[in-house]
Residue frames relative to the residue before (quaternion, step in Angstrom):
aa qw qx qy qz dx dy dz
X 1.0000 0.0000 0.0000 0.0000 0.00 0.00 0.00
X 0.6044 0.5570 -0.3871 0.4179 3.67 0.94 -0.62
X 0.6128 0.5503 -0.3504 0.4459 3.61 1.04 -0.70
X 0.6780 0.4853 -0.2901 0.4698 3.58 0.85 -0.96
X 0.6306 0.5255 -0.3307 0.4656 3.56 1.01 -0.78
X 0.6756 0.4969 -0.2924 0.4595 3.57 0.89 -0.94
X 0.7122 0.4705 -0.2632 0.4496 3.58 0.89 -0.92
X 0.8282 0.2820 -0.1125 0.4711 3.59 0.81 -0.97
X 0.8076 0.3381 -0.1488 0.4597 3.61 0.98 -0.66
X 0.5848 0.6301 -0.3803 0.3412 3.60 1.03 -0.69
X 0.7056 0.4572 -0.2885 0.4581 3.60 0.74 -0.95
X 0.6524 0.4899 -0.3513 0.4593 3.66 0.77 -0.79
X 0.6248 0.5461 -0.3374 0.4445 3.59 1.04 -0.74
X 0.6467 0.5364 -0.3303 0.4301 3.62 1.00 -0.76
X 0.7307 0.3611 -0.2322 0.5308 3.59 1.17 -0.44
X 0.5667 -0.6590 0.3544 0.3451 3.56 1.26 0.44
X 0.5952 0.5570 -0.3660 0.4489 3.58 1.09 0.67
X 0.4848 -0.6024 0.5341 0.3416 3.51 -1.31 0.31
X 0.6966 -0.4382 0.3526 0.4453 3.56 -1.29 0.15
X 0.6948 0.4754 -0.2793 0.4618 3.60 0.88 -0.93
X 0.6314 0.5210 -0.3383 0.4641 3.59 0.99 -0.76
X 0.6783 0.4874 -0.2880 0.4683 3.56 0.90 -0.94
X 0.6468 0.5229 -0.3108 0.4600 3.57 1.00 -0.82
X 0.6359 0.5258 -0.3200 0.4656 3.56 1.02 -0.82
X 0.6507 0.5024 -0.3144 0.4747 3.58 0.93 -0.86
X 0.6665 0.5051 -0.3051 0.4556 3.60 0.89 -0.93
X 0.6536 0.4999 -0.3175 0.4712 3.61 0.98 -0.77
X 0.6309 0.5240 -0.3323 0.4658 3.58 1.04 -0.74
X 0.6373 0.5066 -0.3178 0.4860 3.59 1.01 -0.81
X 0.6454 0.5266 -0.3219 0.4500 3.59 0.93 -0.87
X 0.6558 0.5059 -0.3147 0.4638 3.59 0.94 -0.86
X 0.6675 0.4955 -0.3031 0.4659 3.58 0.95 -0.84
X 0.6294 0.5193 -0.3331 0.4724 3.59 1.07 -0.70
X 0.6281 0.5227 -0.3317 0.4714 3.57 1.03 -0.76
X 0.6426 0.5092 -0.3219 0.4735 3.60 0.97 -0.82
X 0.6534 0.5032 -0.3147 0.4700 3.59 0.94 -0.87
X 0.6522 0.5204 -0.3082 0.4570 3.57 0.98 -0.83
X 0.6542 0.4955 -0.3111 0.4794 3.57 0.98 -0.82
X 0.6358 0.5165 -0.3304 0.4689 3.60 0.99 -0.77
X 0.6579 0.4996 -0.3100 0.4706 3.60 0.97 -0.84
X 0.6351 0.5210 -0.3253 0.4684 3.58 1.02 -0.77
X 0.6544 0.4986 -0.3045 0.4801 3.57 0.93 -0.88
X 0.6446 0.5166 -0.3089 0.4714 3.57 1.00 -0.83
X 0.6318 0.5341 -0.3359 0.4503 3.60 1.02 -0.74
X 0.6927 0.4587 -0.2722 0.4855 3.57 1.05 -0.74
X 0.7856 0.0852 -0.0119 0.6127 3.59 0.93 -0.95
X 0.3015 -0.8315 0.4357 0.1667 3.59 0.12 1.30
X 0.6598 0.5119 -0.3396 0.4328 3.63 1.03 -0.51
X 0.6355 0.5066 -0.3329 0.4783 3.63 1.26 -0.11
X 0.8608 0.0888 -0.0714 0.4961 3.56 -1.16 0.69
X 0.0815 0.8606 -0.4997 0.0556 3.57 0.97 0.85
X 0.8176 0.1553 -0.0757 0.5493 3.61 0.96 -0.75
X 0.3705 0.7753 -0.4600 0.2239 3.60 1.25 0.02
X 0.6929 0.4776 -0.2925 0.4542 3.59 0.73 -1.02
X 0.6877 0.4752 -0.3020 0.4582 3.59 0.83 -0.90
X 0.6295 0.5224 -0.3474 0.4584 3.63 1.01 -0.70
X 0.6420 0.5143 -0.3263 0.4657 3.60 0.96 -0.82
X 0.6813 0.4956 -0.2889 0.4546 3.57 0.88 -0.97
X 0.6594 0.4995 -0.3118 0.4674 3.60 0.94 -0.82
X 0.6432 0.5093 -0.3240 0.4712 3.60 1.01 -0.75
X 0.6497 0.5009 -0.3199 0.4740 3.59 0.98 -0.80
X 0.6311 0.5340 -0.3365 0.4509 3.58 0.97 -0.81
X 0.6546 0.5075 -0.3173 0.4619 3.59 0.90 -0.89
X 0.6531 0.5109 -0.3133 0.4629 3.59 0.98 -0.81
X 0.6710 0.4944 -0.2991 0.4646 3.58 0.93 -0.87
X 0.6304 0.5256 -0.3300 0.4662 3.61 0.99 -0.80
X 0.6597 0.5007 -0.3053 0.4700 3.60 0.95 -0.87
X 0.6513 0.5074 -0.3183 0.4658 3.60 0.98 -0.80
X 0.6358 0.5207 -0.3299 0.4645 3.59 1.01 -0.78
X 0.6464 0.5163 -0.3211 0.4610 3.57 0.94 -0.87
X 0.6525 0.5100 -0.3075 0.4686 3.58 0.95 -0.86
X 0.6705 0.4856 -0.2976 0.4754 3.59 0.93 -0.88
X 0.6378 0.5246 -0.3271 0.4593 3.60 1.02 -0.77
X 0.6265 0.5247 -0.3360 0.4684 3.59 1.02 -0.74
X 0.6741 0.5039 -0.2941 0.4529 3.56 0.91 -0.90
X 0.7607 0.3581 -0.1921 0.5061 3.59 1.09 -0.66
X 0.5482 -0.6412 0.3972 0.3614 3.58 1.17 0.20
X 0.6632 -0.5599 0.2770 0.4122 3.56 1.02 0.91
X 0.3582 0.6987 -0.5294 0.3214 3.60 1.09 0.60
X 0.6010 -0.5487 0.4115 0.4102 3.63 -1.09 0.53
X 0.3323 -0.7859 0.4985 0.1532 3.55 -0.88 0.99
X 0.8223 0.2871 -0.1198 0.4764 3.56 0.82 -0.95
X 0.4891 -0.7050 0.4237 0.2902 3.60 1.16 0.40
X 0.8570 -0.0671 0.0599 0.5073 3.56 -0.89 -0.96
X 0.6867 0.4782 -0.2818 0.4695 3.60 1.14 -0.54
X 0.2958 0.8032 -0.4831 0.1844 3.59 1.23 0.18
X 0.8044 0.2786 -0.1378 0.5063 3.61 0.91 -0.79
X 0.4417 0.6755 -0.4714 0.3556 3.59 1.17 0.39
């Protein structure tokens, strides 16, 4: 059981979420990244299309992630939240 806890539950717990809550957030981020990637691909082919779409999506996601980190840090007393990925 410690292995399963470490693999599936430990990280979501550090950010104050359940496995399903964390998975839902990660899937939402993945979908938005796919949309940004498709917009960038379309822009690469036809430069007048989606001129700022990818960057707007990425900036909005960054703002959301920064706010979530701040909230998680407050809940944990400013301890690092994401471990090795803290600065990625």
